[in-house]
C-alpha positions as a Python dict, from the first residue, in 0.01 Angstrom:
ca = {
    (1, 'M'): (0, 0, 0),
    (2, 'S'): (-20, -46, 388),
    (3, 'P'): (237, -253, 546),
    (4, 'R'): (136, -643, 612),
    (5, 'P'): (53, -687, 979),
    (6, 'K'): (271, -849, 1204),
    (7, 'P'): (148, -1219, 1317),
    (8, 'P'): (56, -1244, 1668),
    (9, 'E'): (304, -1386, 1918),
    (10, 'G'): (311, -1774, 1855),
    (11, 'A'): (169, -1806, 1517),
    (12, 'Y'): (296, -2008, 1252),
    (13, 'T'): (543, -1838, 1010),
    (14, 'P'): (577, -2072, 712),
    (15, 'S'): (940, -2175, 633),
    (16, 'R'): (1116, -2179, 284),
    (17, 'K'): (1107, -2573, 334),
    (18, 'P'): (779, -2791, 250),
    (19, 'G'): (672, -3025, 529),
    (20, 'V'): (692, -3415, 496),
    (21, 'R'): (413, -3679, 554),
    (22, 'V'): (576, -4014, 662),
    (23, 'S'): (335, -4311, 684),
    (24, 'V'): (453, -4606, 906),
    (25, 'P'): (289, -4971, 911),
    (26, 'A'): (203, -5144, 1208),
    (27, 'S'): (409, -5482, 1276),
    (28, 'S'): (381, -5816, 1452),
    (29, 'A'): (666, -5959, 1572),
    (30, 'N'): (814, -6324, 1636),
    (31, 'L'): (508, -6496, 1477),
    (32, 'G'): (517, -6802, 1701),
    (33, 'P'): (871, -6956, 1699),
    (34, 'G'): (1070, -6668, 1542),
    (35, 'F'): (1135, -6479, 1868),
    (36, 'D'): (1335, -6133, 1808),
    (37, 'V'): (1402, -6266, 1435),
    (38, 'L'): (1083, -6256, 1233),
    (39, 'A'): (821, -5947, 1210),
    (40, 'L'): (552, -5891, 959),
    (41, 'A'): (401, -5570, 864),
    (42, 'L'): (27, -5499, 877),
    (43, 'E'): (-214, -5291, 701),
    (44, 'L'): (-253, -5042, 975),
    (45, 'V'): (-77, -4737, 935),
    (46, 'N'): (44, -4413, 1161),
    (47, 'T'): (82, -4093, 944),
    (48, 'Y'): (305, -3827, 1063),
    (49, 'D'): (315, -3452, 936),
    (50, 'V'): (608, -3254, 1011),
    (51, 'W'): (732, -2885, 938),
    (52, 'E'): (1017, -2710, 1042),
    (53, 'M'): (921, -2356, 1198),
    (54, 'E'): (1099, -2063, 1322),
    (55, 'T'): (1125, -2106, 1687),
    (56, 'E'): (878, -2297, 1865),
    (57, 'L'): (774, -2665, 1905),
    (58, 'R'): (440, -2773, 1847),
    (59, 'I'): (320, -3139, 1891),
    (60, 'E'): (-48, -3252, 1825),
    (61, 'V'): (-142, -3619, 1869),
    (62, 'F'): (-477, -3758, 1748),
    (63, 'G'): (-616, -4109, 1746),
    (64, 'E'): (-459, -4376, 1958),
    (65, 'G'): (-287, -4214, 2251),
    (66, 'A'): (-437, -3883, 2210),
    (67, 'G'): (-463, -3752, 2576),
    (68, 'S'): (-171, -3979, 2711),
    (69, 'V'): (119, -3943, 2465),
    (70, 'P'): (345, -3643, 2563),
    (71, 'T'): (306, -3343, 2353),
    (72, 'D'): (637, -3191, 2504),
    (73, 'Y'): (983, -3255, 2460),
    (74, 'D'): (947, -3595, 2624),
    (75, 'N'): (754, -3701, 2310),
    (76, 'L'): (926, -4035, 2145),
    (77, 'F'): (876, -3876, 1806),
    (78, 'Y'): (1044, -3570, 1888),
    (79, 'T'): (1342, -3706, 2076),
    (80, 'T'): (1416, -3947, 1811),
    (81, 'M'): (1410, -3641, 1561),
    (82, 'N'): (1655, -3481, 1801),
    (83, 'T'): (1870, -3774, 1797),
    (84, 'F'): (1915, -3795, 1434),
    (85, 'F'): (1976, -3398, 1425),
    (86, 'T'): (2244, -3461, 1651),
    (87, 'L'): (2431, -3718, 1470),
    (88, 'A'): (2371, -3500, 1136),
    (89, 'G'): (2495, -3169, 1297),
    (90, 'Y'): (2159, -2991, 1222),
    (91, 'Q'): (1968, -2775, 1440),
    (92, 'P'): (1620, -2689, 1320),
    (93, 'G'): (1461, -2360, 1443),
    (94, 'G'): (1132, -2532, 1565),
    (95, 'L'): (897, -2812, 1465),
    (96, 'L'): (539, -2870, 1413),
    (97, 'I'): (447, -3246, 1462),
    (98, 'R'): (128, -3405, 1386),
    (99, 'E'): (66, -3776, 1493),
    (100, 'Q'): (-240, -3952, 1349),
    (101, 'N'): (-204, -4265, 1504),
    (102, 'H'): (-409, -4577, 1423),
    (103, 'I'): (-172, -4850, 1588),
    (104, 'P'): (-264, -4930, 1925),
    (105, 'L'): (15, -4866, 2213),
    (106, 'A'): (164, -5128, 2399),
    (107, 'R'): (-55, -5389, 2234),
    (108, 'G'): (232, -5585, 2071),
    (109, 'L'): (172, -5431, 1724),
    (110, 'G'): (513, -5208, 1676),
    (111, 'S'): (356, -4848, 1787),
    (112, 'S'): (704, -4731, 1933),
    (113, 'A'): (880, -4888, 1613),
    (114, 'A'): (663, -4720, 1392),
    (115, 'T'): (696, -4397, 1572),
    (116, 'I'): (1088, -4429, 1556),
    (117, 'V'): (1127, -4495, 1200),
    (118, 'G'): (880, -4234, 1127),
    (119, 'A'): (1067, -3977, 1314),
    (120, 'L'): (1423, -4091, 1150),
    (121, 'L'): (1254, -4061, 798),
    (122, 'A'): (1125, -3716, 861),
    (123, 'A'): (1435, -3592, 1057),
    (124, 'R'): (1652, -3716, 738),
    (125, 'Y'): (1401, -3539, 491),
    (126, 'V'): (1420, -3182, 726),
    (127, 'S'): (1772, -3186, 760),
    (128, 'G'): (1881, -3299, 438),
    (129, 'Y'): (2136, -3512, 576),
    (130, 'Q'): (2166, -3832, 356),
    (131, 'M'): (2226, -4117, 583),
    (132, 'D'): (2154, -4449, 401),
    (133, 'D'): (1883, -4687, 488),
    (134, 'E'): (2091, -4932, 620),
    (135, 'R'): (2246, -4706, 869),
    (136, 'L'): (1911, -4564, 942),
    (137, 'L'): (1753, -4894, 1019),
    (138, 'D'): (2066, -4981, 1268),
    (139, 'L'): (1971, -4655, 1426),
    (140, 'A'): (1620, -4727, 1455),
    (141, 'S'): (1698, -5090, 1606),
    (142, 'S'): (1938, -4940, 1858),
    (143, 'L'): (1664, -4692, 1979),
    (144, 'E'): (1389, -4938, 1990),
    (145, 'G'): (1635, -5220, 2127),
    (146, 'H'): (1567, -5485, 1899),
    (147, 'A'): (1555, -5483, 1510),
    (148, 'D'): (1240, -5705, 1406),
    (149, 'N'): (967, -5452, 1410),
    (150, 'T'): (1164, -5147, 1293),
    (151, 'T'): (1268, -5376, 1015),
    (152, 'A'): (926, -5454, 896),
    (153, 'A'): (801, -5101, 976),
    (154, 'M'): (1067, -4958, 735),
    (155, 'R'): (1068, -5238, 464),
    (156, 'G'): (706, -5376, 477),
    (157, 'G'): (641, -5750, 414),
    (158, 'L'): (778, -6039, 621),
    (159, 'N'): (1134, -5987, 766),
    (160, 'L'): (1408, -6208, 904),
    (161, 'V'): (1672, -6033, 1090),
    (162, 'I'): (2003, -6145, 1234),
    (163, 'P'): (2182, -5944, 1472),
    (164, 'E'): (2565, -5889, 1393),
    (165, 'T'): (2839, -5751, 1629),
    (166, 'G'): (2868, -5355, 1658),
    (167, 'G'): (2502, -5304, 1663),
    (168, 'R'): (2478, -5391, 1280),
    (169, 'H'): (2201, -5635, 1149),
    (170, 'V'): (2142, -5837, 829),
    (171, 'A'): (1794, -5828, 736),
    (172, 'R'): (1632, -6032, 459),
    (173, 'R'): (1290, -5998, 298),
    (174, 'L'): (1098, -6335, 296),
    (175, 'P'): (790, -6401, 37),
    (176, 'W'): (470, -6399, 224),
    (177, 'P'): (193, -6555, 70),
    (178, 'P'): (-95, -6331, -50),
    (179, 'A'): (-347, -6637, 37),
    (180, 'L'): (-287, -6554, 409),
    (181, 'G'): (-482, -6310, 608),
    (182, 'C'): (-476, -6192, 973),
    (183, 'A'): (-732, -6172, 1204),
    (184, 'L'): (-638, -6020, 1557),
    (185, 'F'): (-785, -6002, 1896),
    (186, 'I'): (-650, -5661, 2032),
    (187, 'P'): (-747, -5665, 2401),
    (188, 'E'): (-794, -5339, 2611),
    (189, 'L'): (-495, -5418, 2820),
    (190, 'L'): (-150, -5274, 2831),
    (191, 'V'): (164, -5472, 2813),
    (192, 'S'): (507, -5304, 2807),
    (193, 'T'): (781, -5457, 2632),
    (194, 'E'): (992, -5409, 2952),
    (195, 'S'): (743, -5602, 3163),
    (196, 'A'): (703, -5874, 2904),
    (197, 'R'): (1066, -5949, 2878),
    (198, 'E'): (1120, -5930, 3268),
    (199, 'V'): (893, -6283, 3302),
    (200, 'L'): (1159, -6431, 3051),
    (201, 'P'): (1387, -6701, 3207),
    (202, 'A'): (1788, -6594, 3155),
    (203, 'E'): (1854, -6941, 3030),
    (204, 'Y'): (1665, -7197, 2806),
    (205, 'P'): (1696, -7583, 2833),
    (206, 'R'): (1828, -7728, 2521),
    (207, 'D'): (1527, -7900, 2396),
    (208, 'E'): (1309, -7589, 2411),
    (209, 'V'): (1535, -7441, 2194),
    (210, 'T'): (1545, -7697, 1951),
    (211, 'S'): (1189, -7717, 1946),
    (212, 'N'): (1181, -7389, 1839),
    (213, 'L'): (1446, -7363, 1595),
    (214, 'A'): (1273, -7661, 1397),
    (215, 'R'): (947, -7476, 1421),
    (216, 'L'): (1107, -7176, 1261),
    (217, 'A'): (1245, -7396, 977),
    (218, 'L'): (889, -7558, 924),
    (219, 'F'): (728, -7185, 940),
    (220, 'I'): (963, -7064, 672),
    (221, 'S'): (913, -7392, 475),
    (222, 'A'): (521, -7381, 493),
    (223, 'L'): (512, -7015, 387),
    (224, 'Q'): (754, -7087, 68),
    (225, 'E'): (586, -7404, -45),
    (226, 'S'): (211, -7283, 55),
    (227, 'R'): (184, -7603, 296),
    (228, 'F'): (-36, -7421, 529),
    (229, 'E'): (-164, -7735, 712),
    (230, 'D'): (179, -7731, 862),
    (231, 'L'): (120, -7375, 1008),
    (232, 'A'): (-62, -7523, 1336),
    (233, 'L'): (257, -7681, 1443),
    (234, 'A'): (492, -7434, 1286),
    (235, 'T'): (339, -7131, 1488),
    (236, 'Q'): (372, -7283, 1829),
    (237, 'D'): (643, -7141, 2050),
    (238, 'R'): (826, -7258, 2375),
    (239, 'L'): (1053, -6939, 2426),
    (240, 'H'): (835, -6652, 2518),
    (241, 'Q'): (458, -6750, 2479),
    (242, 'P'): (457, -7003, 2791),
    (243, 'Y'): (616, -6736, 3022),
    (244, 'R'): (409, -6477, 2859),
    (245, 'A'): (72, -6613, 2927),
    (246, 'E'): (68, -6496, 3316),
    (247, 'L'): (17, -6150, 3130),
    (248, 'V'): (-279, -6231, 2925),
    (249, 'P'): (-552, -6404, 3098),
    (250, 'G'): (-685, -6692, 2894),
    (251, 'L'): (-415, -6697, 2637),
    (252, 'D'): (-397, -7059, 2555),
    (253, 'S'): (-807, -7085, 2534),
    (254, 'I'): (-805, -6760, 2315),
    (255, 'I'): (-548, -6952, 2062),
    (256, 'G'): (-774, -7271, 2102),
    (257, 'A'): (-1089, -7078, 2001),
    (258, 'A'): (-919, -6941, 1694),
    (259, 'M'): (-795, -7264, 1584),
    (260, 'M'): (-1179, -7401, 1614),
    (261, 'A'): (-1305, -7118, 1451),
    (262, 'G'): (-1076, -7220, 1136),
    (263, 'S'): (-752, -7049, 1212),
    (264, 'L'): (-424, -7218, 1047),
    (265, 'G'): (-217, -7109, 1350),
    (266, 'A'): (-257, -6836, 1610),
    (267, 'F'): (5, -6667, 1863),
    (268, 'L'): (93, -6348, 2058),
    (269, 'S'): (162, -6079, 1851),
    (270, 'G'): (506, -5957, 1955),
    (271, 'A'): (519, -5930, 2341),
    (272, 'G'): (126, -5930, 2344),
    (273, 'P'): (-135, -5901, 2455),
    (274, 'T'): (-282, -5880, 2092),
    (275, 'I'): (-327, -6239, 1959),
    (276, 'L'): (-284, -6286, 1590),
    (277, 'A'): (-421, -6569, 1393),
    (278, 'L'): (-340, -6663, 1007),
    (279, 'Y'): (-651, -6765, 799),
    (280, 'P'): (-710, -6861, 431),
    (281, 'R'): (-832, -6496, 261),
    (282, 'E'): (-1013, -6722, -12),
    (283, 'T'): (-1265, -6836, 266),
    (284, 'R'): (-1510, -6528, 264),
    (285, 'G'): (-1572, -6456, 632),
    (286, 'R'): (-1346, -6659, 799),
    (287, 'G'): (-1134, -6388, 939),
    (288, 'Q'): (-1386, -6187, 1095),
    (289, 'T'): (-1534, -6516, 1239),
    (290, 'I'): (-1212, -6597, 1401),
    (291, 'A'): (-1169, -6265, 1520),
    (292, 'D'): (-1507, -6287, 1676),
    (293, 'A'): (-1458, -6596, 1845),
    (294, 'M'): (-1123, -6452, 2015),
    (295, 'V'): (-1337, -6185, 2145),
    (296, 'K'): (-1568, -6399, 2288),
    (297, 'A'): (-1325, -6624, 2432),
    (298, 'G'): (-1132, -6349, 2584),
    (299, 'A'): (-1433, -6200, 2752),
    (300, 'G'): (-1488, -6540, 2918),
    (301, 'F'): (-1170, -6443, 3130),
    (302, 'G'): (-1268, -6085, 3164),
    (303, 'L'): (-1038, -5980, 2885),
    (304, 'E'): (-1241, -5703, 2685),
    (305, 'G'): (-1122, -5608, 2356),
    (306, 'R'): (-1194, -5568, 1966),
    (307, 'G'): (-1173, -5791, 1664),
    (308, 'V'): (-989, -5669, 1358),
    (309, 'V'): (-909, -5832, 1038),
    (310, 'L'): (-602, -5735, 854),
    (311, 'D'): (-374, -5803, 540),
    (312, 'A'): (-17, -5828, 543),
    (313, 'R'): (133, -5504, 388),
    (314, 'V'): (375, -5552, 128),
    (315, 'R'): (489, -5171, 112),
    (316, 'G'): (698, -5036, 414),
    (317, 'A'): (736, -4680, 528),
    (318, 'D'): (693, -4416, 287),
    (319, 'F'): (674, -4004, 248),
    (320, 'A'): (561, -3726, 56),
    (321, 'S'): (646, -3358, 44),
    (322, 'L'): (356, -3124, 203),
    (323, 'P'): (279, -2754, 149),
    (324, 'H'): (459, -2500, 312),
    (325, 'D'): (153, -2383, 520),
    (326, 'P'): (23, -2641, 756),
    (327, 'S'): (-322, -2504, 778),
    (328, 'G'): (-425, -2631, 432),
    (329, 'V'): (-312, -3005, 490),
    (330, 'P'): (-607, -3232, 603),
    (331, 'L'): (-549, -3482, 877),
    (332, 'L'): (-577, -3846, 735),
    (333, 'R'): (-826, -4017, 907),
}
């Protein structure tokens, strides 16, 4: 028998370990009055495939961010995995990372939170280091800078997050009514979390804080008791939206268009610029009508974008083993 030919330089050599596929949902934070404490997972999912290789790092990015997301050692997914490996005392020989991104970047839909959560779950799988979910979430929150999006991305559903001392958080899953759907206007406008935080004041008047506290309580009550008529008032905000309006042309008019089209309540998704409107799912076509109305209103202010209708996602991040050889694993489209 003739000897097996040596693979060419740089070719993939399967390791003994299988790969892992991690799926992580988008998330919408704040939901009006819940600034930095509320977030909802959405049925829009990024998928990350990871294999441990012998020596090389190879990163492939498809979908959202292809051509702009770094594919070298500055890639967020890779740097996050490396952070976990350092804590675990694990040193992989090399990695093949495939990112299939459906969550738009810098649009207020938790793309960086999804990447961080996906990377930590993948790193835990690859290394075999058993960090529990609570510690993993605290680590994700410290890397992201806040815990709302990362918690929703990890756990799914609607989450209330309360910061404690020492970088820890108390997270509670709240019921989300299946009767509520989400219509979104996603502008072709990039708004970084950093720039969106820079426009916020260092201090707030007492009446603005009181207003938000009351609306947050009303929002949770409306969801629990299905009093959806309260959502128009409950989703109003005075802590971040009035200040971020300068970053999103026509914000108030777009929200007004959503309400006129039948939304129960509308607000900035996270730091924006995406605007999310709640609607009754039982009304056929209502979600798309609202999304189209927001797109039309945005165009009146020179703001191009697309309308999308999504459901809340009950399931959070999940993962599955992949075959040893990545050549037989198709991309998820």
